[in-house]
Structures are given as C-alpha cells and as structure tokens.
N, C-alpha and C positions, 0 to 999 in steps of 0.2 A: 315556417318555413326556418332553414338553419343555416342560412348564409353561403350555399353551395352554389347557387346559380350566379354566373358571371360571365361577361363576352370575353371573346379572343382579342384581347386589346390590340394586337398588332394589326389587325384588319377592322378595327373600329374608326369610323371616320371621325374627324374632329369634332363635327356638328352633332354627331350623335353620343362623344364622349360629354359634351357640354349640356346636352339633353339628360344624359343619366345621372350627372351630378345634381343638374338643377332639380330633377324629380326626385332626388335621394333627399336634399336639402327641405324641399317642399313639403314632401311626406313627413319629415321630423317636424316641422310646424304643424301639420295637420293632426299628428298624434298628440301634440301638446294641446290643440285646440279641442281635439275630441276626447281624449284619454287623462290628461294631465302631464306634468312637465316629466317625473319619472319615468313614464311609460315610455319617453323617447330614447332611453337606453336601450331599448331591445331592438332598434331599427336595425335591418340588414339591407344589403342591396338587393335581395331577392324580392322585395315588396317595392322596390324602385322599379324593377323590371314589370313586376305585375302592374303597377301604377302605368306605365308605357303601354303595355298591352292593353288593359281594360279601358284606359281613356281613348285607345285607337280604334277599338271595335266599337266603343259607343259614339264614336264620332265626336267627341269633346275635346277641342282644342285646348292644350297644356297653355297658359299666358305664363310667361317668364318675366321677371323684373329684377335689376340689381338690388339687393337688400343686404343687410347685416344680420347677424345672429348672435347667439350669446357664446358660440365658441370661436367666433370671426368678427368681433366688434369693430375693428379699425379699417377692414377691406369688405368693401360691398362685393357679392358674388351674385352670379346667376342662381335665382331659387325660383321654382314653380310656384304660383299662387295657389293658395289653400282653397279648395272647393269640396262639393259634397261627396263627390268621388274618391277625394284624396282621404278625405275625413273617414269614409266607410272602410277602405282600404288600411288606414292605420289602425282602427278598430280591429280589424282582421289580424294584424300583426301582434297586436296587443294581448288579444285572446288566446293566439297560438301560443306566445310567450309565456303567457300565465299558466296554460294546461302544460306545455312542455317541462315548466318548473315543478309543476304539482307532479308529474310523472317521475321527475328527477328525486323528489322528495319520496315517493312512495317506493324507488328503487335503491334507496339509501344514499343518494348522491348528496354532496354536501352543497351542491349548487342550488339545491330545492330550497334552500332559506331565502332565496333572493325573490320566491313567489310574492313575498309581500310588497315588494315594489309596484308590483302589476295589478294588486288586487283592487285596487281603488279605479284603476283603468277599466277593469273587467266589469265593475260594477256601473261605471258611465256607459259602456257599451251595452251593458244589460237593458238600460235605459232608452239608448240611441238605437241600437242595432239589435235588439234581442234574437233576431232568428240566427245572428253570427255565432251567438252563444250557444244556442240550442244546437246547431250544426256540429261544432267543435267538441261541445261536450258529450253529445250521442257517439261520435264516432271515434272520440279518444277512449270512451269506455268500451266501444266494439275493439279497438286496438289493444286496449289492457285485455281484454278478455281471450283475444286470441293469442297474445303473446303469454298469458299464464297457462294457457293449455300446452305450452311448449310446440306449437305448430312447427313444423319441419319444411312445409311446402312454401317455397318463395312468393309464388303468385298469391296464395293465399293469407300468406302474412301482410302483403303490401296493399290488400284490397282495401281495407278500412281507411287508410291514408289516403289512398287514391280517389275514392268516393268523396272522401271530406272535401277535397279541394275542387272535385267536378260539381259539388252540391255549393260551395262557396263562390264558385264562377258564375254559376246561376244566378244568384243572389247579387251580386255584384253587377252582372250584364243585364238584367231583368228582361225586358221583351227583346233585346240583341242576343240573348244566349241562344244557341243552336245545336244541335248534335256535335258538329266539329268543334265548337269551344268547348263543350263539356269533354269531348274526347282529348282535346289537348290539354285541358287542365288533369285531367284523369292521370294522363302518361307523366304529367310534371311531378304531379303527386307521388305517384309510383316510382318515379326515379329518385325524387328527393329522399325517400324512404331508403330504398336500397344505396343511396349516393350516403346516408347517415351510417347504415349497416357495415359498409365498408370501412369507411373512416375510423368508426368506434370497435372494429372488430376485435383488437388485440386488448383495448382496454376492458370491453366488456368480457372476454374469455377470463382475463386477471383477475376481475371483480365478481365474476360468476353472474352476470346480468343476462337476460335474454338478447340473442342475436341470431334472427332466423338464418344467416349463413353459417354460423357455426354449428346450430341445429340441424342443418342440412347435409353439411359436410364433414362436422365432428373434428377438425383439424385444429391444433392450439395455436396456429400461426395463422396471420391472413395470407402470407406468400403460398402456404401450403394448401389453404383453401382455395385460392385463385387457381393453382394448379390442379387441383383436384376436379373444381366444378369449373373451368374454364370454358368448355364448350355450352353447358347450359348458360352461363351467366352471360357470354358473348350474345347467344341467342335472344335472351332476354333483352338486353341492352339495346342490341340491334332492331327487335322489334319495336321497343319503345322509341328509337329514332326514326323508325318508319312511320309509326303512327303520329308522331308530331310533324314530320313532313307533310303527310297526307292531310292533316287537320290545318295546317298552315295555308296549304294550296286552296282549302275549300271555305276558309276563312274573310268575310270582307273587311278591308280596311279601310279607312275615312282618310288616313294621312301616310305619310312615307313611313314604312317599318323596317328600315335597315337596322335599327338597333336590335328589336326583338329578333330578328332573322338571324343577326349575327349571335346572340346568345343562344338561341336554340339551335341554330343548325352547326354553330362553330363552337360557341363556349361551353355546352353542355357534353358533348362528346369529349373534348379535350379535358375538362375537369374529370369526366368518368375515367379517362385513361390515366391520369393522376392518380386517381383513388385507386385504380385497378392495379396499377404497377410501381404505386408510389414505394417508399421506404417502408418495410414491416419489421418484425421482432426478428425475422431471419437474417436481417441486414443486407438484403440482395433486392435488384428489381428485377422485374419481369421481361418478358419478349413482347415485340411488337405484335399487334393483333388487328382483327377486323373492327376493333373498337376505335383503333387509330384512324384507319381508313374513312370512318364516317364522316371527317371533315373534308375528305376530298370530294364529296358528292356535293357540298353545298355551293 
C-alpha cells in the first residue's frame, strides 16, 4: 500500500484515534521483530488500518500497553503488543515496499535505490511467510505485464493489484476469510491502485511512465483527464464505495469497528475527492460531484 488510506479525523472518536496510533506503533515494533530494524522505515498508516481490520475479523483482541520506543525514549505512549498477526502484517508491509521500490528501479525512478534497505526483510519474510512473497511476486509480475502492454482499460489495469490484496487477505485471515472479506480487500486494492494513478498522473506524464488514466484519456494534465473521464471515473469509484459498504455489512466483527468504519466509509471517499479535484498542473480545482456525496451516506 502507499499511504493513501486515512480516517476522516474530525469524525474520529478519541478512543479510536488512540487505538489507531497504538496499532501504528505496535506494527512498527512488529516489523522490527519480524523483518529487521531498517524495514520499519517503510511503515504506513495503511497497514495500521489493516491491522485493526484483520485483528477484529479474526477475533484477536489487541493488547495495548504504555511503553517507550527508539523515537520517543522519554515519554511512554500506548503501543499495541507484538503478536503473530501483527508480525505477519509487518511482513506484508515489508514485501510490498520491497517490490514497489524494485518497480521504481525498473521505471528509472531514483527511489529504486532504496530497495536494498528492505532486501533483508524480504529474505526474512521468505523464511517466515513464504506465501506472502509468492503472492506479491506473482501479482507484481502480472501487473508489470499489463502495464508494459500499454493497457488503456481502467478495470483491467487494476485487476492484478486488486487480486493481490484479495489473496493476501485470505492468507492473513485463514479460516475467517469469506467471500465478503475477499470482496472488501479486492475493492481496497483496486482503490489504492487508482488513487496512486490519480496522485502521480502529472508526474507520470512528465517522465513518460505508464499511467492507466493517461492511456485511457490521453490528456497531458490531470485536471483535463478528470474533466474528460469524469462520468466513467465517478462510476468506478462509486461502484467501489458500494462494494465496500456491502462487504462491511456482511462481515462478522468481534469487537467495536468504529475505527475501520470511519476509514472505509468516510476517510476513503474524502481522500478520493482530494485526489480527484486536488491541485493539478493546470492550477485549478474541480467541482463537487457524487464522489463527495459518498460521505453523506455513512
């Protein structure tokens, strides 16, 4: 994941904000325990959200204790205790970061040199959770093949990333995986891929890198692409939001799920709108649309 998943902060309960931060810090420690210290630098709040979601569906209560960490040595803070599930999620985070940087290297992006920071963590994951490496490797290769073909069909371009997240969810949830959990993670994977395409649109065009939205609409500027493909993109995003709502309604949660509801039902539509109508190379913002109205349904 790429750091796009976040809550709608003004509507986040204080208890859930505390839990979210504790999960983030706990996952940082889990990555250190499972993949080594340098791998901790790749952590994003996306995976803290994943930790909240997976622990709840598995029915595993998160134990929180006040402790210090290397960045906050003077003041104790709430930190989720390391467990097998958080280590597995940390391994997923590390492998995703490693393959993302390998992809950046293949694209000629300077960030690709940092892949070496996560090679050791990748090798550790290969021993501890080899299936994670297999899933990410297979779907990354499939994604690369789709992109090299110059695919201009949005749904087809998203498919490998969406299926990868669905497969990873099956692995993390084990016997608690259902068609609805798979559907939710599939939609999340597809959303993240499109969010990244929107966010990097102008940069990708400038550097001549693949971007499915550019291939679909052929505009040199993101705001022009949004204007040209507005109806289709709104339909795709609204369909994803509907799939997420339906999946949530049919998943059994063992604990309070206000945090993940806030992120999925409010935070994701809010972030979509920010990416959809944010500042672009044309120097102007777009108009309100159905993407914004999704928050009102929650």
